[in-house]
N, CA, C and O of each residue as an XYZ file, in Angstrom:
756
protein
N     -54.276     99.656     66.957
C     -53.620     98.649     66.139
C     -52.113     98.883     66.146
O     -51.650    100.004     66.357
N     -51.366     97.830     65.918
C     -49.912     97.932     65.866
C     -49.473     98.333     64.455
O     -50.264     98.294     63.513
N     -48.212     98.714     64.328
C     -47.669     99.071     63.021
C     -47.796     97.900     62.041
O     -48.158     98.093     60.880
N     -47.498     96.702     62.510
C     -47.576     95.523     61.641
C     -48.998     95.312     61.138
O     -49.206     95.037     59.957
N     -49.972     95.440     62.024
C     -51.375     95.272     61.634
C     -51.812     96.369     60.662
O     -52.481     96.098     59.664
N     -51.428     97.599     60.964
C     -51.786     98.722     60.092
C     -51.107     98.599     58.731
O     -51.719     98.872     57.698
N     -49.857     98.194     58.735
C     -49.111     98.022     57.483
C     -49.830     97.014     56.581
O     -50.050     97.273     55.398
N     -50.184     95.887     57.142
C     -50.867     94.837     56.373
C     -52.223     95.337     55.858
O     -52.553     95.158     54.686
N     -52.995     95.959     56.736
C     -54.332     96.432     56.367
C     -54.270     97.481     55.254
O     -54.994     97.377     54.264
N     -53.405     98.492     55.416
C     -53.404     99.584     54.442
C     -52.704     99.225     53.131
O     -52.994     99.832     52.100
N     -51.805     98.267     53.148
C     -51.263     97.771     51.874
C     -52.392     97.156     51.056
O     -52.500     97.390     49.852
N     -53.227     96.371     51.720
C     -54.358     95.737     51.048
C     -55.371     96.784     50.569
O     -55.885     96.688     49.455
N     -55.651     97.768     51.401
C     -56.597     98.830     51.020
C     -56.098     99.591     49.793
O     -56.873     99.886     48.883
N     -54.815     99.905     49.771
C     -54.255    100.636     48.633
C     -54.344     99.814     47.348
O     -54.681    100.338     46.286
N     -54.038     98.521     47.459
C     -54.109     97.653     46.271
C     -55.528     97.592     45.715
O     -55.720     97.337     44.526
N     -56.518     97.823     46.570
C     -57.906     97.762     46.145
C     -58.414     99.010     45.443
O     -59.556     99.037     44.985
N     -57.591    100.038     45.350
C     -58.016    101.281     44.687
C     -57.925    101.104     43.179
O     -56.873    100.747     42.649
N     -59.013    101.351     42.505
C     -59.050    101.296     41.046
C     -58.094    102.363     40.489
O     -58.072    103.481     41.004
N     -57.310    102.051     39.457
C     -56.347    103.026     38.910
C     -56.979    104.359     38.493
O     -56.372    105.414     38.677
N     -58.177    104.318     37.941
C     -58.843    105.579     37.558
C     -59.227    106.381     38.787
O     -59.134    107.609     38.791
N     -59.663    105.681     39.837
C     -60.010    106.348     41.091
C     -58.765    106.950     41.733
O     -58.819    108.031     42.319
N     -57.644    106.241     41.616
C     -56.380    106.724     42.178
C     -55.980    108.054     41.530
O     -55.507    108.958     42.219
N     -56.164    108.179     40.222
C     -55.859    109.444     39.544
C     -56.688    110.589     40.125
O     -56.174    111.686     40.342
N     -57.954    110.332     40.373
C     -58.826    111.353     40.973
C     -58.355    111.693     42.386
O     -58.333    112.858     42.784
N     -57.980    110.656     43.137
C     -57.538    110.880     44.511
C     -56.235    111.680     44.538
O     -56.049    112.529     45.410
N     -55.336    111.417     43.592
C     -54.100    112.201     43.508
C     -54.409    113.665     43.225
O     -53.773    114.558     43.787
N     -55.387    113.913     42.352
C     -55.789    115.295     42.068
C     -56.377    115.964     43.315
O     -56.119    117.140     43.571
N     -57.163    115.217     44.084
C     -57.729    115.769     45.322
C     -56.632    116.083     46.342
O     -56.703    117.090     47.047
N     -55.620    115.216     46.416
C     -54.479    115.492     47.299
C     -53.763    116.768     46.867
O     -53.388    117.590     47.703
N     -53.576    116.928     45.566
C     -52.913    118.128     45.054
C     -53.727    119.373     45.383
O     -53.160    120.388     45.790
N     -55.029    119.315     45.216
C     -55.885    120.465     45.532
C     -55.743    120.842     47.007
O     -55.640    122.023     47.339
N     -55.738    119.854     47.882
C     -55.547    120.127     49.317
C     -54.164    120.733     49.564
O     -54.029    121.722     50.285
N     -53.141    120.129     48.959
C     -51.774    120.600     49.146
C     -51.616    122.044     48.674
O     -50.858    122.808     49.272
N     -52.311    122.420     47.626
C     -52.224    123.781     47.097
C     -52.795    124.817     48.064
O     -52.606    126.015     47.857
N     -53.476    124.386     49.096
C     -53.996    125.299     50.117
C     -52.934    125.646     51.155
O     -53.149    126.509     52.005
N     -51.805    124.981     51.084
C     -50.732    125.212     52.060
C     -49.740    126.225     51.484
O     -49.650    126.407     50.270
N     -49.006    126.875     52.374
C     -48.070    127.928     51.964
C     -46.751    127.729     52.692
O     -46.735    127.529     53.907
N     -45.645    127.781     51.958
C     -44.322    127.530     52.530
C     -43.346    128.645     52.149
O     -42.529    128.469     51.245
N     -43.425    129.788     52.830
C     -42.591    130.931     52.435
C     -41.092    130.726     52.661
O     -40.286    131.360     51.980
N     -40.702    129.871     53.585
C     -39.285    129.725     53.922
C     -38.633    128.485     53.307
O     -37.505    128.146     53.664
N     -39.313    127.819     52.407
C     -38.789    126.574     51.838
C     -37.946    126.854     50.600
O     -38.388    127.523     49.666
N     -36.719    126.325     50.612
C     -35.881    126.412     49.409
C     -35.283    125.057     49.029
O     -34.759    124.902     47.926
N     -35.357    124.058     49.947
C     -34.834    122.722     49.648
C     -35.874    121.679     50.059
O     -36.296    121.628     51.214
N     -36.279    120.853     49.098
C     -37.288    119.816     49.293
C     -36.654    118.439     49.138
O     -35.923    118.183     48.181
N     -36.941    117.560     50.089
C     -36.619    116.140     49.933
C     -37.940    115.424     49.668
O     -38.811    115.377     50.536
N     -38.084    114.874     48.481
C     -39.284    114.147     48.103
C     -38.899    112.706     47.828
O     -37.774    112.308     48.132
N     -39.783    111.925     47.271
C     -39.462    110.541     46.920
C     -40.256    110.140     45.687
O     -41.296    110.720     45.375
N     -39.740    109.135     44.997
C     -40.390    108.611     43.806
C     -41.480    107.647     44.265
O     -41.177    106.692     44.980
N     -42.744    107.865     43.877
C     -43.804    106.975     44.353
C     -43.613    105.548     43.838
O     -43.314    105.325     42.665
N     -43.792    104.606     44.733
C     -43.611    103.190     44.422
C     -44.919    102.656     43.847
O     -45.930    102.573     44.545
N     -44.885    102.297     42.574
C     -46.092    101.836     41.886
C     -46.666    100.573     42.526
O     -47.884    100.419     42.619
N     -45.791     99.675     42.963
C     -46.223     98.413     43.576
C     -47.121     98.661     44.794
O     -48.043     97.889     45.057
N     -46.847     99.742     45.534
C     -47.610    100.041     46.746
C     -48.675    101.111     46.522
O     -49.268    101.604     47.482
N     -48.920    101.473     45.265
C     -49.948    102.462     44.913
C     -49.815    103.735     45.744
O     -50.802    104.266     46.253
N     -48.578    104.212     45.870
C     -48.338    105.431     46.651
C     -48.886    106.654     45.924
O     -48.959    106.664     44.695
N     -49.269    107.683     46.675
C     -49.703    108.932     46.047
C     -48.621    109.478     45.110
O     -47.426    109.288     45.333
N     -49.075    110.154     44.068
C     -48.163    110.669     43.044
C     -47.451    111.934     43.538
O     -47.909    113.049     43.291
N     -46.349    111.750     44.222
C     -45.585    112.874     44.776
C     -45.013    113.790     43.695
O     -44.662    114.934     43.984
N     -44.915    113.304     42.457
C     -44.429    114.166     41.375
C     -45.349    115.374     41.201
O     -44.883    116.469     40.885
N     -46.648    115.180     41.405
C     -47.593    116.300     41.302
C     -47.269    117.381     42.325
O     -47.277    118.570     42.008
N     -46.983    116.959     43.554
C     -46.769    117.905     44.651
C     -45.422    118.619     44.513
O     -45.333    119.827     44.734
N     -44.386    117.878     44.149
C     -43.068    118.510     43.992
C     -43.045    119.410     42.758
O     -42.396    120.457     42.764
N     -43.744    119.010     41.711
C     -43.824    119.845     40.513
C     -44.552    121.154     40.817
O     -44.126    122.224     40.382
N     -45.646    121.062     41.563
C     -46.379    122.259     41.969
C     -45.466    123.200     42.759
O     -45.418    124.401     42.491
N     -44.739    122.640     43.738
C     -43.826    123.480     44.529
C     -42.764    124.110     43.650
O     -42.413    125.276     43.831
N     -42.248    123.340     42.695
C     -41.225    123.860     41.786
C     -41.715    125.060     40.983
O     -40.933    125.947     40.641
N     -43.002    125.081     40.689
C     -43.583    126.205     39.942
C     -43.881    127.398     40.830
O     -43.898    128.534     40.358
N     -44.117    127.151     42.114
C     -44.500    128.256     43.004
C     -43.339    128.813     43.827
O     -43.433    129.909     44.380
N     -42.247    128.056     43.904
C     -41.078    128.522     44.659
C     -39.897    128.629     43.692
O     -39.274    127.619     43.362
N     -39.587    129.841     43.240
C     -38.471    130.017     42.317
C     -37.161    129.508     42.926
O     -36.841    129.810     44.076
N     -36.419    128.740     42.146
C     -35.119    128.251     42.594
C     -35.175    127.095     43.578
O     -34.162    126.764     44.195
N     -36.344    126.472     43.738
C     -36.460    125.345     44.655
C     -35.463    124.250     44.285
O     -35.401    123.816     43.134
N     -34.691    123.813     45.263
C     -33.776    122.693     45.057
C     -34.483    121.428     45.520
O     -35.012    121.372     46.630
N     -34.489    120.419     44.667
C     -35.184    119.171     44.969
C     -34.189    118.039     45.090
O     -33.237    117.940     44.316
N     -34.423    117.181     46.078
C     -33.569    116.021     46.305
C     -34.441    114.781     46.452
O     -35.612    114.854     46.825
N     -33.834    113.647     46.149
C     -34.490    112.352     46.334
C     -33.624    111.512     47.249
O     -32.408    111.695     47.298
N     -34.247    110.587     47.978
C     -33.467    109.731     48.865
C     -32.692    108.674     48.081
O     -33.167    108.130     47.084
N     -31.491    108.408     48.565
C     -30.671    107.308     48.047
C     -30.220    106.517     49.266
O     -29.661    107.077     50.209
N     -30.463    105.225     49.239
C     -30.050    104.363     50.338
C     -28.638    103.872     50.066
O     -28.378    103.249     49.037
N     -27.731    104.151     50.985
C     -26.357    103.674     50.884
C     -26.367    102.185     51.229
O     -26.651    101.810     52.366
N     -26.059    101.344     50.253
C     -26.143     99.896     50.456
C     -25.126     99.384     51.478
O     -25.325     98.322     52.069
N     -24.053    100.120     51.686
C     -23.032     99.712     52.662
C     -23.479     99.974     54.098
O     -23.303     99.133     54.979
N     -24.064    101.159     54.319
C     -24.405    101.575     55.689
C     -25.898    101.452     56.008
O     -26.285    101.448     57.176
N     -26.736    101.352     54.965
C     -28.171    101.338     55.184
C     -28.722    102.711     55.525
O     -29.855    102.838     55.991
N     -27.920    103.730     55.293
C     -28.293    105.098     55.627
C     -28.920    105.795     54.418
O     -28.512    105.577     53.278
N     -29.919    106.638     54.691
C     -30.563    107.425     53.649
C     -29.790    108.723     53.464
O     -29.446    109.393     54.438
N     -29.521    109.072     52.221
C     -28.916    110.353     51.876
C     -29.853    111.097     50.933
O     -30.525    110.475     50.110
N     -29.902    112.412     51.044
C     -30.674    113.245     50.125
C     -29.740    113.679     49.002
O     -28.719    114.322     49.246
N     -30.096    113.323     47.774
C     -29.256    113.640     46.622
C     -29.999    114.628     45.724
O     -31.122    114.371     45.288
N     -29.351    115.763     45.456
C     -29.942    116.802     44.614
C     -30.132    116.285     43.194
O     -29.298    115.549     42.665
N     -31.259    116.690     42.583
C     -31.548    116.272     41.214
C     -31.732    117.495     40.324
O     -32.023    118.596     40.792
N     -31.552    117.265     39.031
C     -31.815    118.271     38.010
C     -32.650    117.596     36.928
O     -32.967    116.411     37.025
N     -33.000    118.354     35.907
C     -33.767    117.733     34.819
C     -32.934    116.733     34.029
O     -33.489    115.946     33.262
N     -31.606    116.746     34.201
C     -30.730    115.793     33.505
C     -30.395    114.558     34.342
O     -29.662    113.684     33.879
N     -30.912    114.475     35.542
C     -30.592    113.359     36.433
C     -31.049    112.032     35.833
O     -32.145    111.918     35.284
N     -30.178    111.038     35.954
C     -30.496    109.675     35.536
C     -30.894    108.910     36.796
O     -30.246    109.030     37.836
N     -31.964    108.124     36.693
C     -32.471    107.373     37.839
C     -32.236    105.883     37.645
O     -32.105    105.394     36.523
N     -32.187    105.182     38.759
C     -32.021    103.735     38.762
C     -32.947    103.154     39.826
O     -33.517    103.894     40.628
N     -33.096    101.839     39.832
C     -33.931    101.182     40.846
C     -33.027    100.421     41.802
O     -32.183     99.634     41.374
N     -33.206    100.658     43.111
C     -32.345     99.994     44.094
C     -32.880     98.604     44.445
O     -33.865     98.147     43.865
N     -32.234     97.949     45.384
C     -32.609     96.577     45.756
C     -33.986     96.496     46.423
O     -34.569     95.414     46.491
N     -34.511     97.617     46.913
C     -35.847     97.648     47.507
C     -36.930     97.941     46.465
O     -38.116     97.991     46.793
N     -36.516     98.132     45.208
C     -37.465     98.467     44.155
C     -37.814     99.934     44.115
O     -38.801    100.326     43.492
N     -36.998    100.762     44.786
C     -37.250    102.201     44.874
C     -36.416    102.924     43.819
O     -35.223    102.663     43.669
N     -37.055    103.830     43.095
C     -36.361    104.631     42.093
C     -35.615    105.748     42.806
O     -36.180    106.462     43.634
N     -34.335    105.888     42.471
C     -33.495    106.902     43.103
C     -32.487    107.438     42.089
O     -32.211    106.780     41.087
N     -31.931    108.634     42.341
C     -30.918    109.178     41.434
C     -29.697    108.256     41.382
O     -29.276    107.706     42.400
N     -29.143    108.100     40.190
C     -27.956    107.244     40.026
C     -26.743    107.875     40.700
O     -25.919    107.175     41.287
N     -26.636    109.195     40.615
C     -25.558    109.926     41.289
C     -25.981    111.374     41.451
O     -27.022    111.794     40.945
N     -25.171    112.121     42.153
C     -25.477    113.533     42.384
C     -24.858    114.013     43.679
O     -24.188    113.255     44.381
N     -25.084    115.258     43.985
C     -24.512    115.887     45.176
C     -25.406    115.590     46.380
O     -26.619    115.796     46.325
N     -24.806    115.108     47.459
C     -25.536    114.838     48.693
C     -25.772    116.156     49.428
O     -24.853    116.954     49.608
N     -27.006    116.367     49.844
C     -27.378    117.568     50.592
C     -27.358    117.238     52.076
O     -27.889    116.211     52.499
N     -26.750    118.101     52.851
C     -26.695    117.919     54.304
C     -28.115    117.950     54.877
O     -28.910    118.804     54.485
N     -28.449    117.041     55.793
C     -29.794    117.037     56.395
C     -30.177    118.378     57.024
O     -31.356    118.729     57.063
N     -29.196    119.121     57.512
C     -29.468    120.420     58.124
C     -29.925    121.465     57.100
O     -30.460    122.507     57.480
N     -29.720    121.196     55.810
C     -30.107    122.136     54.763
C     -31.502    121.871     54.198
O     -32.007    122.651     53.390
N     -32.112    120.787     54.618
C     -33.439    120.417     54.117
C     -34.500    121.237     54.867
O     -34.484    121.322     56.095
N     -35.422    121.838     54.099
C     -36.499    122.640     54.690
C     -37.817    121.883     54.791
O     -38.587    122.083     55.730
N     -38.074    121.007     53.809
C     -39.354    120.314     53.707
C     -39.095    118.881     53.261
O     -38.312    118.634     52.344
N     -39.770    117.933     53.929
C     -39.605    116.519     53.586
C     -40.975    115.906     53.340
O     -41.868    116.000     54.183
N     -41.136    115.272     52.168
C     -42.296    114.429     51.915
C     -41.896    113.021     52.352
O     -40.921    112.475     51.837
N     -42.621    112.431     53.281
C     -42.277    111.090     53.757
C     -43.309    110.074     53.277
O     -44.509    110.349     53.306
N     -42.853    108.907     52.837
C     -43.802    107.862     52.461
C     -44.445    107.267     53.706
O     -43.832    107.200     54.771
N     -45.676    106.843     53.549
C     -46.368    106.217     54.682
C     -47.513    105.366     54.164
O     -47.994    105.538     53.045
N     -47.927    104.452     55.009
C     -49.117    103.646     54.742
C     -50.286    104.116     55.590
O     -51.441    104.039     55.172
N     -49.976    104.607     56.792
C     -50.997    105.094     57.710
C     -50.367    106.116     58.639
O     -49.147    106.174     58.792
N     -51.224    106.921     59.256
C     -50.786    107.873     60.278
C     -51.864    107.909     61.346
O     -53.003    107.498     61.119
N     -51.480    108.415     62.526
C     -52.485    108.526     63.587
C     -52.743    109.990     63.924
O     -52.127    110.886     63.346
N     -53.644    110.223     64.847
C     -54.078    111.576     65.190
C     -53.015    112.374     65.955
O     -53.207    113.561     66.219
N     -51.906    111.737     66.309
C     -50.792    112.432     66.939
C     -49.696    112.763     65.915
O     -48.697    113.396     66.256
N     -49.885    112.334     64.670
C     -48.912    112.613     63.622
C     -47.884    111.519     63.409
O     -47.008    111.651     62.554
N     -47.977    110.439     64.174
C     -47.041    109.328     63.962
C     -47.479    108.537     62.743
O     -48.666    108.469     62.426
N     -46.515    107.943     62.067
C     -46.824    107.264     60.812
C     -46.362    105.817     60.836
O     -45.520    105.421     61.642
N     -46.930    105.052     59.940
C     -46.488    103.695     59.672
C     -45.892    103.718     58.280
O     -46.589    103.984     57.301
N     -44.600    103.440     58.194
C     -43.931    103.349     56.906
C     -43.839    101.895     56.495
O     -44.741    101.098     56.753
N     -42.735    101.566     55.853
C     -42.565    100.207     55.342
C     -41.683     99.351     56.250
O     -41.358     98.213     55.909
N     -41.298     99.894     57.399
C     -40.661     99.075     58.416
C     -39.147     99.060     58.456
O     -38.567     98.313     59.243
N     -38.490     99.859     57.635
C     -37.023     99.856     57.624
C     -36.420    100.959     58.492
O     -35.258    100.864     58.886
N     -37.196    102.008     58.798
C     -36.724    103.081     59.673
C     -35.804    104.098     59.022
O     -35.203    104.915     59.719
N     -35.681    104.068     57.690
C     -34.769    104.991     57.004
C     -35.102    106.453     57.298
O     -34.214    107.253     57.592
N     -36.380    106.792     57.216
C     -36.775    108.190     57.359
C     -36.642    108.690     58.789
O     -36.181    109.812     59.000
N     -37.032    107.893     59.773
C     -36.896    108.343     61.161
C     -35.429    108.615     61.499
O     -35.119    109.593     62.179
N     -34.536    107.760     61.030
C     -33.098    107.976     61.277
C     -32.625    109.246     60.577
O     -31.856    110.023     61.142
N     -33.087    109.455     59.349
C     -32.681    110.644     58.604
C     -33.245    111.913     59.249
O     -32.526    112.897     59.422
N     -34.520    111.886     59.600
C     -35.166    113.069     60.178
C     -34.548    113.473     61.510
O     -34.577    114.647     61.880
N     -33.995    112.514     62.223
C     -33.324    112.819     63.496
C     -32.111    113.717     63.277
O     -31.682    114.409     64.201
N     -31.555    113.715     62.069
C     -30.391    114.545     61.745
C     -30.771    115.890     61.126
O     -29.905    116.733     60.893
N     -32.049    116.090     60.863
C     -32.507    117.355     60.277
C     -32.704    118.411     61.360
O     -32.704    118.106     62.552
N     -32.873    119.663     60.923
C     -33.149    120.749     61.861
C     -34.477    120.513     62.579
O     -35.347    119.804     62.076
N     -34.620    121.112     63.752
C     -35.868    121.011     64.516
C     -37.053    121.603     63.754
O     -38.186    121.150     63.918
N     -36.795    122.613     62.922
C     -37.892    123.284     62.228
C     -38.182    122.727     60.835
O     -38.943    123.329     60.078
N     -37.584    121.583     60.488
C     -37.879    120.977     59.190
C     -39.371    120.636     59.159
O     -39.930    120.182     60.157
N     -40.002    120.855     58.020
C     -41.430    120.573     57.859
C     -41.560    119.170     57.267
O     -40.972    118.863     56.230
N     -42.342    118.324     57.944
C     -42.507    116.935     57.527
C     -43.962    116.717     57.126
O     -44.877    116.908     57.927
N     -44.159    116.313     55.867
C     -45.507    116.134     55.334
C     -45.676    114.711     54.807
O     -44.803    114.178     54.122
N     -46.808    114.116     55.139
C     -47.201    112.831     54.568
C     -48.475    113.013     53.758
O     -49.300    113.877     54.055
N     -48.618    112.188     52.735
C     -49.815    112.200     51.889
C     -50.460    110.830     51.980
O     -49.780    109.808     51.906
N     -51.791    110.814     52.144
C     -52.463    109.527     52.254
C     -53.872    109.630     51.694
O     -54.526    110.668     51.796
N     -54.320    108.544     51.108
C     -55.687    108.481     50.603
C     -56.691    108.268     51.732
O     -57.896    108.428     51.537
N     -56.193    107.907     52.910
C     -57.059    107.545     54.029
C     -56.846    108.497     55.210
O     -55.748    109.010     55.426
N     -57.913    108.714     55.959
C     -57.840    109.545     57.162
C     -56.964    108.862     58.214
O     -56.778    107.646     58.166
N     -56.431    109.627     59.154
C     -55.606    109.006     60.195
C     -56.424    108.104     61.118
O     -57.618    108.318     61.327
N     -55.753    107.099     61.659
C     -56.370    106.247     62.682
C     -56.236    106.980     64.011
O     -55.485    107.950     64.115
N     -56.956    106.524     65.016
C     -56.887    107.189     66.324
C     -55.494    107.138     66.922
O     -54.939    108.160     67.327
N     -54.928    105.923     66.973
C     -53.634    105.780     67.645
C     -52.891    104.557     67.128
O     -53.476    103.491     66.934
N     -51.597    104.728     66.910
C     -50.721    103.595     66.622
C     -50.240    103.095     67.982
O     -49.635    103.847     68.746
N     -50.505    101.846     68.279
C     -50.257    101.316     69.619
C     -48.782    101.152     69.986
O     -48.438    101.176     71.167
N     -47.918    100.987     69.002
C     -46.529    100.662     69.332
C     -45.521    101.675     68.788
O     -44.496    101.295     68.223
N     -45.818    102.978     68.963
C     -44.820    103.984     68.584
C     -43.625    103.873     69.535
O     -43.745    103.412     70.670
N     -42.475    104.310     69.031
C     -41.231    104.242     69.794
C     -40.694    105.654     70.019
O     -41.130    106.602     69.367
N     -39.751    105.784     70.941
C     -39.152    107.089     71.230
C     -38.471    107.695     70.012
O     -38.435    108.916     69.861
N     -37.928    106.841     69.138
C     -37.200    107.356     67.970
C     -38.127    107.712     66.804
O     -37.662    108.263     65.806
N     -39.425    107.411     66.906
C     -40.371    107.769     65.851
C     -40.566    109.286     65.824
O     -40.804    109.910     66.858
N     -40.465    109.855     64.656
C     -40.602    111.305     64.506
C     -41.930    111.598     63.821
O     -42.172    111.125     62.711
N     -42.795    112.375     64.475
C     -44.122    112.633     63.910
C     -44.096    113.609     62.736
O     -43.151    114.375     62.547
N     -45.160    113.547     61.969
C     -45.387    114.489     60.884
C     -45.756    115.850     61.457
O     -46.215    115.953     62.595
N     -45.554    116.889     60.662
C     -46.139    118.192     60.959
C     -47.523    118.295     60.333
O     -48.433    118.912     60.887
N     -47.659    117.666     59.147
C     -48.916    117.711     58.416
C     -49.190    116.362     57.750
O     -48.275    115.669     57.305
N     -50.458    116.019     57.697
C     -50.923    114.895     56.897
C     -51.958    115.451     55.940
O     -52.951    116.042     56.363
N     -51.726    115.261     54.650
C     -52.660    115.716     53.623
C     -53.425    114.494     53.130
O     -52.827    113.526     52.661
N     -54.746    114.542     53.239
C     -55.592    113.472     52.723
C     -56.506    114.058     51.657
O     -56.504    115.266     51.421
N     -57.277    113.206     51.025
C     -58.190    113.682     49.984
C     -59.288    114.564     50.559
O     -59.893    115.354     49.834
N     -59.549    114.435     51.852
C     -60.628    115.173     52.503
C     -60.170    116.363     53.342
O     -60.913    117.331     53.506
N     -58.934    116.293     53.881
C     -58.550    117.254     54.897
C     -57.032    117.429     54.974
O     -56.269    116.652     54.399
N     -56.616    118.468     55.698
C     -55.216    118.667     56.072
C     -55.174    118.616     57.585
O     -55.865    119.377     58.263
N     -54.356    117.715     58.112
C     -54.216    117.580     59.565
C     -52.897    118.202     59.968
O     -51.861    117.920     59.365
N     -52.928    119.043     60.980
C     -51.710    119.676     61.498
C     -51.450    119.122     62.895
O     -52.355    119.042     63.726
N     -50.200    118.744     63.138
C     -49.839    118.145     64.424
C     -48.853    119.027     65.175
O     -48.436    118.683     66.281
């Protein structure tokens, strides 16, 4: 299937998840994620889950990491409306958030972290394939950002659904995941 077909299909599948079932699925994702170990991680780029798209609750995963990695620095993406570029902005417990034109919650202000300083990235996705390629929301923000990160940056996606066999229209600039965490399994690519 193509990215467009997968995007349409999995948006519909996600909308069909009962809210109570989604809470259980988020807990199952957290249990799987807790089986992973990241000894060299000190800077995390995560994202605020978009309620409209029933995204997995990334707050659970980043909160868990914050408790297990002393001094973990956490950042959220901010889209620069002038350039269309994604920046990682460090957050604290005092950070004020706002909603951008895409409906994404992001820090209102803060210090931008250099992509080379990021150790671990949680990327949003609708689907992934068995090679680690993902289908996002079609804007390409993350692939452009990840191209500027270190080669050893760890890229993780969370999904309620198992990966498909193959995304038919991946491009050279698409950057694959290192791991996909689902309610049933952890896939390493």
